[in-house]
N, C-alpha and C positions, 0 to 999 in steps of 0.2 A: 968392324960394321955394326952400326947400331941398329939394334931391334926396336922397331916402333911397338909400343903396347898400346892395346886397345882398351878403353874403359867404357863398360857398359852402364849406361845411366838409364834407371828405370823410374817412370813417374807413377806413384801411387795416388789414385784419387782419394780425397778425404771424404768422409761421409757427410752429407749435407743435412746434418741434424738441425742446425739453427734454422735453415730455410724450412725445413719440414715442420719444426715446431711452431714456427711463425705462421706457416700456412694453416696448420691445425687451430692456432689460437684464432686465427681470423676467421676461420669457418664456425668455430664454436661462437664467437661473439656474433656472428651473422645470425646464426640459429637463436641465440638469446634475444637478440633485438627483435627478430620475427615473433617470437613468443611474447615478448613484451607488448608488441603492437596488438597482436590478437587478444592479449588479456585486457588490455586498455579498451579496445572496441567492445568487447564483452561487458565490461564494467559499465561504459557509457550506455550501452543498450539496456543494461539491467537497471540503471539509474532512471532512465526514461520510463521504463515499465513501471517502477516503483512509483514514480510521480503520476503517472496515468492511473494507476491503482489508488493513489491517495485522492485525486480529484473525484474518482468514481464514488469512493466511499463517502466522500465529503457531500456529494450530490444525493447519494442514498439517504444519509443522515438528514440532509436538509429536507429532502422530500417527505421523510417519516414525521419531522417536527411541523412541517406545513399543515398536516392533517391533525395536529394536536396543538390547540391554541397555544401561542407562544407566552401569554401572561400566566398560564398555568404551568407550563414546563419550565419557563424560565427564559427570558431573554439572552442570557448568557449562553445558552445551548447552541442558539442560532449564530452568535458570534463565533463560537468555537468551530462550527462547520465551516463558516467563511474562512477562518484562519486555516483550517484543515485544507481547504481547495487551494489557498494561496500557497501553503506548504508544498503541496503536490506541484504546483506550477513552478515553484522555486527549485525543487528537486530536478524537474525536467531541464530547466535552464542551466543549472549547475552542471549537470550531467553532459548536455549538449556542448556547452562551452568547454568543458574539460576535454571533451573528445576533440573539438576544433583546435583548441590551444595545443593539444598533444601533437598534432601535425606541424605546428609552427615552432614550438619550443621543446619538443621531445621530453615531455616528463613533468608537466604541471600536476597531473593526477597523482604523481608518486610523492609529492611533497606532504610533509607532516600536517601543515595546517588545512590543507584540502581534505585529507582523510578525516581530520576532526569535524570539519564542517558537515561533511556527508554523513559521519556517524551521528552527530547531534541532530541533524534533520531525521534521520530514520527513527532514532529513539523518541524524538518529539512526536512523530506520527503514531508510534505504538501507545503513548501516553494518552494522546487524544482520543484514540479510538476506545480505550478502556474507560476514561472519564466520561465520555459523551454517552456511551451505551449504558452505563451504570446508572447515571442521573436520569436518562431518558426512560428506561425501563421501570425505574422506581417511581417516577412521576406519573407514568401513563395510567397505573391503577387509581391513583389519587385523582386524576382528572376524570377518569371514568365515573367515579363514585360522586364527584362534584357536578358533573353533567347530569346524572340521574337525580340528584337531590334538587337542582334548579328546575328540572322537568316536573318533579312531583310537588314541590313546594311552591314553586314560583311560576309554574305553567310556561317556564322558558325552554322551547323544544329545539332551538336551532342547533346547538352543539351536540345533544343526543342524536338527532336525526342525521347530522352530518357524519358521526361515527358509524352509525348503522348503515349508511350508505357506502361509506369508505371501506369498511371491514366486512360487508356482507353479513352482518349479525343482527340480533334482535335482543334487546334487554341486557342488563348486566349478567343475569343467570338464566337467560332464555325468555321465551314467550310468557312463562309463568309470572314474570314480573308485571306484566301488563294485566293478566287475567286475574292473578290473586289480588293485586292492587285495584281492580275495577277500573283500569284506564283503558282508553281507546288504543287498540293496536294500530300503530301508525303505518302509513303507506310506505316509509322507508324500510320497513321490516319485510318487503316483498320485492323480488326480483323484477326490475324495470318497472316498478310501481303498478304491477299487475296484481290486483287483490283476488283475482281468480286462481292465481298460483299459490302454491304452499309457502307460508312465511319461512324465512331463514331459521334454521333449527340451531345454528351455532350461537353461542353466547358470546356477547361483545368481550367479556372478560377473557375468556379462552382465545378469542380470535385476535385480540391485541398481543397477548402473551406469545402466541404462535408467530405473529408477525414480527415482533422484536426478537424472538428466538432465532428465526430465520435470518434477520438481518445481522444479528450477533455471530451466527455461524459463518456467515460470509466474511465478516470481519476478521473472525478467528482464521479462516483460510488465508486472508490477505496478509494478517499479521505473521502467520507461519512462513508465507513466501518472503516477507520483509526480513524476517529473523535469519532465514537460510541465506539469502542474498547478502545480509550484513556479514555473517560469519564467513562466507566466501570471500567476500570484499576484504575483509581484515586478513585473512589467511594468505590471499594474493599479495596484499602489500607487504606482508611480512616476508613472503618468498622473494618479492622483487627486491626488497631492502637486503636480503640475505644474498642475493645474486650480485648485488651492488651494480646493477645496471640502471643508473640514473643519469639521464641525459639533461643538463641544463645549459 
C-alpha cells in the first residue's frame, strides 16, 4: 500500500523595497519641484520690486537735477538718470518674462546666462546710484556759489530766486548775505511771498546739503535692499544647481 506524502508549500511575500523607494523618490522630487516653483516666483517678484525701485530712484534723481540747472551740473547727469529708469524697466521686463517662461519651459531662470544678465543689471544699478549722487552733490555747492555770484555781480536773480523758493531758504549763509552786502531781501525768502511773515532762517547751503543727504540715504536703503536680494538670488541659484533640479 502506497502511502501518499503531503508536501506543504509556503509562499513568503518579498519586501516591496523597490516600490517603496520609488514612491519616496517620486515624493521627494515632487517636493523639490514645488520648492523650485516657489523660489522662482519669489525671485520673479523680487526682480519686479528691484526694477520698480530703480525707476523710483531715477525719478527722484531727475527731479533733483531739474531744480538745479543742467548746464551747471552737467547734461550727462540727466542722461544717466534716464538710463537708470530704462534699467529699472528692463529689470521688470526680464523678471516678468522669466516668470512667464518658467511656466512654459520649466527653468529659463535657472540658466547661467540668465543669472549673469540679472547680476549685471543689479550691479549696474548700484554703480549708477553712486556715480550720480557723488557728482550731483559735488556740483550743487558750486552751482549755489555761481548763482550768488551772478546775482551780486550781474544782477541776474532768476537762478538764486528759484533755489530759495525750491529749498525754502535765504542766501548762501542766511539773511546776513543780503543785509551785510546791502542787497534787497528778495520776496522769494518769504513763505508764500508774504513779506509780513518771517523770512526763511535756513541757509541755502545747509538746505541743499540736507536735501541731497536725505536723497542719498534713500538710495543707500535701496542699495542695501538690492544687495540683499542679489545675495539671496545667487545663493538660491547655487542651491538649485546643487539639487540638480533643472527642467529644460
